[in-house]
C-alpha positions as CSV (number, residue, x, y, z in Angstrom):
1,M,80.7,108.4,112.9
2,F,78.8,105.2,113.2
3,D,79.0,102.4,110.1
4,I,76.8,98.8,111.4
5,L,75.9,95.6,110.5
6,T,73.6,93.3,112.1
7,L,72.9,90.1,112.3
8,H,69.2,89.3,112.9
9,K,66.8,86.5,112.1
10,G,68.4,85.5,109.1
11,K,69.5,88.6,107.1
12,V,72.3,91.1,107.5
13,R,71.6,94.4,106.9
14,V,72.1,98.0,108.6
15,G,72.0,98.2,112.4
16,K,70.8,100.8,114.6
17,L,74.4,101.6,117.6
18,D,70.9,100.8,120.9
19,E,69.9,97.8,119.8
20,V,73.7,95.6,119.0
21,A,73.7,94.8,122.8
22,Q,70.4,92.6,122.1
23,K,72.3,88.7,122.7
24,D,70.2,87.2,120.0
25,K,71.8,89.9,117.0
26,I,75.2,89.8,116.2
27,S,77.0,93.3,114.8
28,L,80.4,94.6,113.8
29,I,80.5,98.4,114.1
30,D,82.6,100.7,112.4
31,V,83.7,103.9,114.6
32,V,85.3,105.9,111.5
33,H,87.3,109.4,112.9
34,P,85.1,109.1,115.9
35,T,83.4,112.0,118.2
36,N,84.2,112.8,121.8
37,I,80.4,112.2,122.4
38,E,80.7,108.9,119.9
39,L,83.6,107.7,121.8
40,E,81.7,107.8,125.4
41,K,78.8,106.2,123.3
42,V,81.7,103.4,122.3
43,S,83.0,104.1,126.4
44,K,79.5,103.3,127.8
45,M,79.2,100.4,126.0
46,S,82.4,98.5,126.6
47,D,82.6,100.1,129.9
48,I,86.0,101.1,128.6
49,D,87.3,104.8,130.2
50,I,87.0,107.2,127.2
51,S,90.8,108.3,128.5
52,V,91.9,104.6,127.6
53,L,90.2,105.1,125.0
54,K,91.6,107.8,123.3
55,E,94.8,106.9,123.8
56,L,94.7,103.3,121.8
57,I,93.1,104.9,118.7
58,D,96.3,106.9,118.5
59,P,97.1,106.4,114.3
60,A,101.1,105.6,115.5
61,E,100.2,102.8,118.4
62,R,102.2,99.7,117.9
63,P,99.8,96.4,117.7
64,R,99.4,94.7,120.4
65,T,96.7,92.4,122.3
66,E,95.3,92.8,125.6
67,E,91.9,92.5,128.4
68,Y,90.4,94.9,130.0
69,G,87.1,94.1,131.8
70,K,85.2,91.8,130.0
71,N,86.3,93.2,126.4
72,S,89.5,91.5,124.5
73,I,91.4,94.2,122.5
74,I,93.6,94.1,119.3
75,I,95.3,96.9,117.9
76,Y,96.2,96.4,114.7
77,R,97.3,97.9,111.3
78,Y,96.6,98.3,107.8
79,P,97.8,99.8,104.4
80,I,96.4,103.7,103.9
81,H,96.1,106.3,101.4
82,T,97.4,110.0,102.0
83,K,98.2,112.3,100.1
84,K,101.7,112.6,99.6
85,E,102.1,108.7,99.9
86,V,101.0,105.1,101.2
87,R,102.1,104.0,104.9
88,T,100.0,102.3,107.6
89,S,97.4,103.3,110.4
90,S,96.7,101.6,113.3
91,I,92.6,100.3,114.7
92,V,91.0,99.4,117.7
93,I,89.0,96.1,117.3
94,I,87.3,96.0,120.9
95,I,85.6,91.8,120.7
96,S,82.7,91.3,123.4
97,K,81.6,87.7,123.5
98,E,79.1,88.4,125.9
99,H,77.4,90.5,124.3
100,N,78.4,89.9,120.4
101,Y,79.9,92.5,118.8
102,L,82.8,93.7,117.5
103,F,83.8,97.3,117.3
104,V,86.0,98.9,114.4
105,I,88.2,102.4,115.6
106,Q,89.9,104.1,113.3
107,K,91.1,108.0,113.8
108,E,91.6,108.7,109.9
109,T,89.1,108.0,107.6
110,D,88.8,104.1,105.6
111,H,85.6,102.6,105.9
112,L,87.4,99.0,106.6
113,I,84.1,96.7,106.8
114,D,82.9,98.5,103.2
115,S,84.9,94.9,102.1
116,L,82.1,93.2,103.8
117,K,79.5,95.4,103.4
118,N,79.7,94.7,99.4
119,L,79.4,90.8,99.8
120,K,75.9,89.2,98.1
121,E,74.4,88.4,100.9
122,D,74.4,84.9,101.5
123,A,77.6,85.1,101.9
124,K,77.3,87.6,104.6
125,V,74.9,85.7,106.1
126,N,77.1,82.7,106.5
127,I,79.8,85.0,108.3
128,F,77.7,86.4,110.9
129,K,75.7,83.2,111.2
130,H,79.4,81.6,112.8
131,G,79.9,84.4,115.2
132,V,81.3,87.1,116.7
133,S,84.9,85.5,116.1
134,Y,84.4,84.3,112.7
135,V,83.5,87.9,111.8
136,L,86.8,88.8,113.4
137,Y,88.3,86.4,110.9
138,K,87.8,87.3,108.7
139,F,88.2,91.3,109.0
140,L,91.5,90.4,110.0
141,D,91.4,88.2,106.5
142,N,90.7,91.0,104.6
143,I,93.7,93.3,105.7
144,S,95.8,90.5,105.2
145,D,94.1,91.2,101.5
146,R,94.5,94.8,101.1
147,F,98.5,94.6,101.6
148,F,98.4,91.4,99.1
149,K,96.6,94.3,96.7
150,E,99.6,97.3,97.6
151,I,102.2,94.5,97.3
152,E,100.9,94.0,93.7
153,E,100.4,98.1,93.0
154,I,104.0,98.0,94.2
155,E,105.1,95.2,91.5
156,A,103.3,96.9,88.9
157,E,105.2,100.5,89.6
158,T,109.0,98.6,89.7
159,E,108.2,97.1,86.4
160,K,106.7,100.6,84.9
161,I,110.1,102.5,86.5
162,E,112.6,99.5,85.4
163,K,111.3,99.9,81.3
164,K,111.3,103.7,81.6
165,I,114.8,103.3,83.3
166,L,116.4,101.4,80.7
167,T,115.1,104.1,77.9
168,N,115.7,107.2,80.0
169,S,117.6,107.4,83.4
170,K,115.4,110.7,84.4
171,R,116.6,111.9,88.6
172,S,113.0,111.8,88.6
173,Y,112.6,108.3,88.8
174,I,114.6,107.7,92.1
175,K,112.2,110.1,93.9
176,E,109.8,106.9,92.8
177,I,112.0,104.0,93.4
178,L,112.5,105.9,97.3
179,D,108.6,106.7,97.5
180,L,108.4,103.0,97.0
181,K,111.2,101.7,99.8
182,R,109.7,103.5,101.9
183,T,106.3,102.5,101.4
184,L,107.4,98.9,102.0
185,T,109.4,100.1,105.4
186,Y,106.3,100.9,106.5
187,F,104.2,97.6,105.3
188,H,107.7,95.4,107.0
189,K,107.4,96.5,110.3
190,A,103.1,96.7,110.1
191,I,103.3,93.0,108.9
192,I,106.2,92.0,111.2
193,A,104.5,93.9,114.0
194,N,100.6,91.9,112.8
195,R,102.2,88.7,112.8
196,D,102.6,88.7,116.7
197,V,99.3,89.9,117.4
198,I,98.0,86.5,115.1
199,S,100.3,84.7,116.8
200,S,98.9,85.8,120.4
201,I,95.7,85.6,118.6
202,E,96.4,81.6,117.6
203,K,97.9,80.5,121.0
204,G,94.3,81.7,122.4
205,Q,95.9,84.4,125.0
206,L,92.3,86.3,124.2
207,A,89.2,84.9,125.8
208,N,86.8,86.1,123.6
209,V,88.1,84.8,120.8
210,D,86.7,81.6,120.3
211,K,88.9,79.0,120.1
212,K,87.7,76.9,117.7
213,I,88.5,79.6,115.0
214,L,91.9,79.4,116.1
215,P,93.2,77.7,112.9
216,L,91.3,79.5,110.8
217,I,93.3,82.9,112.6
218,K,97.0,80.6,111.4
219,E,96.0,81.4,108.0
220,V,96.4,84.7,108.4
221,Y,99.6,83.6,110.6
222,Y,100.9,81.9,107.4
223,D,99.5,85.0,105.1
224,L,101.5,87.7,106.4
225,S,104.2,85.1,106.4
226,Q,104.1,85.7,103.2
227,L,103.2,89.2,102.6
228,N,106.6,89.4,104.8
229,E,108.7,87.7,102.1
230,L,106.6,89.6,99.6
231,E,107.8,92.5,100.1
232,E,111.5,92.2,101.6
233,T,111.9,90.5,97.6
234,R,109.8,93.2,96.2
235,K,112.8,95.6,98.4
236,E,116.0,93.9,97.0
237,I,114.3,94.4,93.6
238,L,113.5,98.1,93.8
239,T,117.2,98.3,95.1
240,G,118.5,96.2,92.3
241,T,116.3,98.8,90.2
242,L,117.9,101.3,91.4
243,D,121.5,99.9,90.5
244,I,120.3,99.9,87.1
245,H,119.6,103.3,87.6
246,M,122.6,105.0,88.8
247,S,125.0,102.6,86.2
248,A,122.3,103.9,83.2
249,T,123.5,107.3,84.7
250,S,126.9,106.7,84.8
251,N,127.1,105.3,81.7
252,N,124.9,107.6,79.9
253,L,127.6,110.0,81.8
254,N,130.8,108.1,80.3
255,I,129.0,108.3,76.5
256,V,128.5,111.9,76.4
257,M,132.2,112.5,78.4
258,K,133.5,109.9,74.9
259,R,132.1,113.1,72.8
260,L,133.1,115.5,74.3
261,T,136.8,114.0,74.1
262,V,136.6,113.1,70.4
263,M,135.4,116.3,69.6
264,A,138.1,117.9,71.4
265,A,140.6,115.5,70.2
266,L,138.9,116.3,66.5
267,V,139.7,119.8,66.9
268,W,142.9,119.4,68.7
269,I,145.5,117.9,65.7
270,P,144.6,121.5,63.2
271,T,145.1,124.1,66.6
272,L,149.0,122.5,66.9
273,I,149.2,123.4,63.6
274,A,147.3,126.9,63.9
275,A,149.8,127.1,66.8
276,I,152.9,126.1,65.2
277,Y,152.4,128.6,62.4
278,G,150.7,131.4,64.8
279,M,154.1,131.2,66.1
280,N,156.0,133.3,63.0
281,F,159.2,133.4,63.9
282,G,160.7,136.2,62.0
283,Q,160.3,136.4,57.6
284,P,162.9,133.8,55.9
285,L,164.2,136.4,53.5
286,H,165.2,138.9,55.9
287,P,168.9,138.3,56.2
288,E,169.5,137.9,59.7
289,V,166.9,135.5,60.0
290,S,167.9,131.6,59.5
291,P,165.2,130.6,55.9
292,L,164.6,127.3,58.9
293,N,162.0,129.5,60.8
294,M,159.1,129.7,58.7
295,P,160.0,129.4,55.2
296,E,156.3,128.5,55.0
297,L,155.2,132.0,54.8
298,S,156.5,133.3,51.5
299,W,155.5,130.0,49.8
300,F,153.0,130.8,47.2
301,Y,150.5,127.9,48.4
302,G,151.2,127.6,52.0
303,Y,148.0,129.2,53.4
304,P,146.2,126.5,51.2
305,F,148.6,124.3,52.4
306,A,148.3,124.9,56.2
307,L,144.1,124.4,55.5
308,S,144.3,121.3,54.0
309,L,146.7,119.5,56.5
310,M,144.0,121.0,58.7
311,A,140.8,119.2,56.9
312,T,143.2,116.2,56.7
313,S,143.9,115.4,60.3
314,V,140.4,116.2,61.2
315,V,139.3,113.3,58.5
316,A,141.5,111.5,59.3
317,M,140.6,111.3,62.8
318,Y,137.2,111.0,62.4
319,F,137.4,107.8,60.3
320,W,139.9,106.1,63.0
321,F,137.5,106.9,65.9
322,K,134.6,105.8,63.8
323,K,137.1,102.7,63.2
324,Q,137.2,102.1,67.2
325,K,133.4,102.6,67.4
326,W,133.7,105.6,69.8
327,I,131.5,107.2,67.4
């Protein structure tokens, strides 16, 4: 699907594909999830073989710059949301200074030029009137802004998880933390690769990029360096959050074990008393049995005495554990 913005006679409007080659117009052409027919049209306009285009639009393609005929090609990565995760995907940018157009081709559905389309008319005109290279700069700058926004969302999500961990250390939090770390790993690879691309552009290695905007391209390089630092900081914080979760889980387990130990200790002395009297070594009045074996068995208050002894031991142990702050 083609989505075209064209500057003509001082106004930015939705353009048509057969008009973009006119030299008095500056056009940004967004091609989302292109069909073979649409790729053939792009191939015809740019003089790039369709087989080359199909290779370039692979979402897994590594960011780089190259020259193809009269076109300069940039492969760049951007953040994208899927049903399962947030990751990155590749776009292909084709710059034709001769024809004043900029192709943005993406195999996965995400209208990257919407941020430019939603600007006020004066702002759009101001961008397009500076030429196709300036449009390229704003487009790359907007992708950096998307990365900043995604990392801010990860920061907010991390803070929520940290608050929840302090009150409840569920196993599901581990998955949430690992998902965020995986997203940051995707971002790290993309940001580093994008920075190399920007570095090559800033050094003037693309013929169709106007040298006047190279200082602005350097600003994009600085943004990517800052993004790399933010991403690494977020990852370190998530690692710390995971450590906190593991510590909280271990601490909760220790508390449970302490309580079980206290319960076992409270039962242990009564059990010992019951076990001793349960041995029942003969009757003390029998002439062939020592009167020292079980004298309490013939005592009138023997049974109440044993129960009282058990109860007293439980109460004494309870208050002792209470004083030690085990319960």
